[in-house]
C-alpha positions as CSV (number, residue, x, y, z in Angstrom):
1,M,-12.6,38.7,11.6
2,T,-11.2,37.4,8.3
3,R,-12.3,34.1,6.7
4,I,-8.9,32.5,7.6
5,E,-9.2,33.6,11.2
6,R,-12.8,32.4,11.4
7,T,-12.0,29.1,9.9
8,F,-9.2,28.2,12.3
9,K,-11.2,29.6,15.3
10,N,-14.2,27.4,14.4
11,L,-12.0,24.3,13.8
12,K,-10.3,24.8,17.2
13,K,-13.6,25.1,18.9
14,K,-14.6,21.7,17.5
15,G,-11.2,20.2,18.2
16,E,-10.6,19.7,14.4
17,K,-7.6,20.3,12.2
18,A,-7.6,22.2,8.9
19,L,-7.2,20.6,5.5
20,V,-5.5,23.0,3.2
21,V,-5.4,21.9,-0.5
22,Y,-3.2,23.4,-3.2
23,L,-4.2,23.7,-6.8
24,T,-2.2,25.1,-9.7
25,A,-4.7,27.5,-11.3
26,G,-5.2,26.7,-15.0
27,D,-4.2,23.0,-14.8
28,P,-5.6,21.3,-16.7
29,D,-7.5,24.5,-17.5
30,L,-9.0,27.5,-15.7
31,L,-12.6,26.2,-16.1
32,T,-11.7,23.0,-14.3
33,T,-10.0,24.9,-11.5
34,E,-13.1,27.1,-11.2
35,A,-15.3,24.0,-10.9
36,L,-13.0,22.3,-8.5
37,I,-13.0,25.1,-5.9
38,P,-16.7,24.6,-4.7
39,A,-16.4,20.9,-5.1
40,L,-13.4,20.7,-2.8
41,A,-15.1,23.0,-0.3
42,A,-18.2,20.7,-0.3
43,A,-15.8,17.7,0.3
44,G,-14.5,19.3,3.5
45,V,-11.5,21.2,2.4
46,D,-11.1,24.2,4.8
47,I,-8.6,26.5,3.0
48,L,-7.5,26.6,-0.6
49,E,-4.1,27.6,-1.9
50,I,-4.4,28.7,-5.5
51,G,-1.0,28.5,-7.2
52,V,-0.2,31.3,-9.7
53,P,1.7,29.7,-12.5
54,F,5.3,30.9,-12.9
55,S,8.0,30.0,-15.4
56,D,10.7,29.5,-12.8
57,P,9.0,27.9,-9.7
58,T,12.2,27.3,-7.7
59,A,10.5,26.0,-4.5
60,D,8.3,23.5,-6.3
61,G,9.1,19.9,-7.2
62,P,8.7,18.3,-10.7
63,V,5.0,17.7,-10.3
64,I,4.0,21.3,-9.6
65,Q,6.7,22.6,-12.0
66,A,5.1,20.7,-14.8
67,A,1.6,21.9,-13.8
68,S,2.8,25.5,-13.9
69,L,4.2,25.1,-17.4
70,R,1.0,23.4,-18.6
71,A,-1.1,26.2,-17.1
72,I,1.0,28.9,-18.7
73,K,0.7,27.1,-22.1
74,N,-3.0,27.0,-21.5
75,G,-3.1,30.8,-21.1
76,A,-3.5,31.1,-17.3
77,T,-2.7,34.6,-16.2
78,L,-2.9,36.4,-12.9
79,T,-5.7,38.6,-14.3
80,G,-7.6,35.5,-15.3
81,I,-7.1,33.8,-12.0
82,L,-8.4,36.8,-10.1
83,G,-11.4,36.9,-12.4
84,M,-12.1,33.2,-11.7
85,I,-12.0,33.8,-7.9
86,A,-14.4,36.7,-8.3
87,R,-16.8,34.5,-10.1
88,I,-16.9,31.7,-7.5
89,R,-17.1,34.1,-4.5
90,P,-20.9,34.7,-4.4
91,A,-21.5,31.0,-3.8
92,C,-18.4,29.9,-2.1
93,E,-16.9,31.3,1.2
94,I,-13.8,29.0,1.5
95,P,-10.7,31.0,2.4
96,I,-8.4,31.4,-0.6
97,V,-4.7,32.1,-0.4
98,L,-2.7,32.9,-3.6
99,F,0.5,30.9,-3.6
100,G,3.3,31.8,-5.8
101,Y,6.3,34.1,-6.6
102,Y,6.8,37.8,-6.5
103,N,7.6,38.4,-10.2
104,P,4.0,38.2,-11.5
105,I,2.8,40.5,-8.7
106,F,5.6,43.0,-9.3
107,I,4.8,43.1,-13.0
108,F,1.1,43.5,-12.2
109,G,1.9,46.3,-9.8
110,C,1.6,45.9,-6.0
111,E,-1.2,48.4,-5.5
112,T,-3.2,47.3,-8.5
113,F,-2.7,43.7,-7.6
114,T,-3.9,44.3,-4.0
115,Q,-7.0,46.2,-5.2
116,S,-7.9,43.5,-7.6
117,A,-7.2,40.7,-5.2
118,R,-9.3,42.4,-2.5
119,A,-12.2,42.9,-5.0
120,A,-12.0,39.3,-6.1
121,G,-12.2,37.9,-2.6
122,V,-8.6,36.8,-2.0
123,D,-7.9,36.2,1.7
124,G,-4.1,35.8,1.8
125,V,-0.9,35.6,-0.1
126,L,2.0,33.3,0.3
127,I,5.0,34.5,-1.7
128,V,7.7,31.9,-1.4
129,D,10.6,34.2,-2.7
130,L,9.6,37.3,-0.7
131,P,11.2,37.2,2.8
132,P,10.0,39.5,5.5
133,E,12.9,42.0,5.0
134,E,11.8,42.6,1.4
135,A,8.0,42.5,1.8
136,A,7.3,46.1,2.7
137,E,6.7,47.1,-1.0
138,L,3.8,44.7,-1.1
139,R,2.6,44.7,2.5
140,Q,2.1,48.5,2.5
141,Y,-1.0,47.6,0.4
142,T,-2.0,44.1,1.5
143,D,-1.9,44.9,5.2
144,R,-4.4,47.8,4.7
145,A,-6.6,45.6,2.6
146,A,-6.7,42.8,5.3
147,I,-5.0,40.3,2.9
148,A,-2.9,38.1,5.2
149,F,0.8,37.9,4.4
150,I,1.5,34.2,5.3
151,P,5.2,33.3,5.9
152,L,7.1,30.1,5.6
153,V,9.2,28.4,8.3
154,A,11.6,25.6,7.5
155,P,13.3,22.9,9.6
156,T,16.5,24.9,9.2
157,T,14.9,28.1,10.5
158,S,16.6,29.2,13.8
159,D,14.6,30.0,16.9
160,A,15.6,33.7,16.6
161,R,14.5,33.8,13.0
162,I,11.1,32.1,13.9
163,R,10.5,34.9,16.4
164,Q,11.4,37.5,13.8
165,I,9.1,36.0,11.2
166,S,6.2,35.4,13.7
167,A,6.3,39.0,14.9
168,K,4.8,40.1,11.6
169,A,3.0,37.0,10.4
170,Q,-0.7,37.0,9.5
171,G,-3.3,34.3,8.9
172,F,-1.3,31.2,9.7
173,L,2.3,30.0,9.6
174,Y,3.2,27.5,6.9
175,Y,5.8,25.0,8.2
176,I,7.8,23.3,5.5
177,S,8.1,19.8,6.8
178,V,11.1,18.7,4.7
179,T,14.1,20.5,3.3
180,G,14.0,20.8,-0.5
181,V,11.2,21.3,-2.9
182,T,7.5,20.2,-2.9
183,G,6.4,16.6,-3.2
184,T,9.8,15.0,-3.3
185,A,10.3,13.6,0.2
186,K,8.3,12.0,3.0
187,P,8.1,14.1,6.2
188,N,9.4,12.7,9.5
189,V,6.8,13.0,12.2
190,E,9.3,13.1,15.0
191,D,11.0,16.1,13.3
192,I,7.7,17.8,12.9
193,R,6.8,17.3,16.6
194,R,10.2,18.7,17.7
195,D,10.0,21.8,15.4
196,M,6.4,22.5,16.2
197,A,7.4,22.7,19.9
198,R,10.0,25.4,18.9
199,I,7.4,27.3,16.7
200,R,4.7,27.3,19.4
201,K,7.1,29.1,21.8
202,A,7.4,32.0,19.3
203,C,4.1,32.1,17.5
204,N,0.5,32.3,18.6
205,L,-0.9,31.9,15.1
206,P,-2.2,28.5,13.7
207,V,0.5,26.4,12.0
208,A,-0.1,24.3,8.9
209,V,2.3,21.7,7.9
210,G,3.0,21.0,4.2
211,F,5.5,19.5,1.6
212,G,5.4,15.8,1.1
213,I,2.0,14.9,2.6
214,A,0.3,12.7,0.1
215,T,-2.0,10.2,1.8
216,P,-4.8,10.2,4.3
217,E,-2.6,8.1,6.6
218,Q,0.2,10.6,6.5
219,A,-2.2,13.5,7.2
220,A,-3.7,11.7,10.2
221,E,-0.2,11.0,11.6
222,I,0.9,14.6,11.4
223,A,-2.4,16.2,12.4
224,P,-2.0,15.9,16.2
225,H,1.1,18.0,16.0
226,A,-0.3,20.9,13.9
227,D,-3.4,23.1,13.4
228,G,-3.6,22.0,9.8
229,V,-2.0,20.0,7.0
230,V,-1.4,21.0,3.4
231,V,-1.8,18.6,0.5
232,G,-0.5,19.8,-2.9
233,S,1.6,17.6,-5.1
234,A,-0.7,14.5,-4.6
235,I,-3.7,16.5,-5.8
236,V,-1.8,18.0,-8.7
237,R,-0.5,14.6,-9.8
238,M,-4.1,13.2,-9.7
239,L,-5.3,16.0,-11.9
240,E,-2.5,15.3,-14.4
241,E,-3.0,11.6,-14.5
242,N,-6.8,11.8,-14.9
243,A,-7.0,14.9,-17.2
244,G,-9.8,14.4,-19.7
245,R,-11.9,12.0,-17.6
246,P,-15.5,13.1,-17.3
247,D,-15.4,12.3,-13.5
248,L,-12.3,14.2,-12.8
249,I,-13.8,16.7,-10.4
250,P,-15.7,14.1,-8.3
251,L,-12.6,11.9,-8.3
252,V,-10.3,14.7,-6.9
253,S,-12.9,16.0,-4.4
254,S,-13.5,12.4,-3.2
255,F,-9.8,12.0,-2.5
256,A,-9.8,15.3,-0.6
257,G,-12.8,14.1,1.4
258,K,-10.9,10.9,2.4
259,I,-8.1,13.1,3.8
260,K,-10.5,15.3,5.7
261,R,-12.1,12.2,7.2
262,A,-8.7,10.9,8.2
263,L,-8.0,14.2,10.0
264,L,-11.4,14.0,11.8
265,N,-10.6,10.5,12.9
266,S,-7.1,11.4,14.1
267,V,-8.5,13.8,16.7
268,R,-11.3,11.5,17.8
269,T,-9.2,8.5,18.7
């Protein structure tokens, strides 16, 4: 059983929902990202999405776009990110999903990337611009390495397309709660409830809801309809606004802890 599978199984057994947090690796610098990972795990974060900086992040809103550019200027590379994950692995078992775009992986080489990611302790990949029809080049390696290929489903995805995506999905399904890019709109809970009912008919995997969830209150409102919630832009914005503060890591991990407590309260009431 993989770390992702074990995490969702244990949470379901306890009647809890997963908190998935996104970080742009290398923003404000790679050492801060490395220090944040165990701090967030200790604060109650269940799964981490580690964003690989890319110069043309078309699915991301202005907050994460700016973070990617800062990280690139600071010298963050895929090689450096995998090295960082390898360093934290002996002391931190939190599931890690690499979130990003296909170009850096293609340049790295799919087989070499998979071997390096496996050795580092990566649990999954979420490649936003690699649809299932074009994923075989990468998945021929990641499937054998037990690195989950996690797909996206949007409000505009048809029932037939959901079934097609779910048939080959691994780890969990990432449901984009709003049309558009990350962090630019507030999700509608009724729309999420409706779409989750459609997704449940086609997919037995856990479903995490992301895009636009920025507060503990929002997370608690959405949690009853999903298996997990994803918080990204709010964390990235906090890192940007407080960069240079000596208490940056406890500040961010404390915020994540508040969201986790809100999720716990949402299933206990």
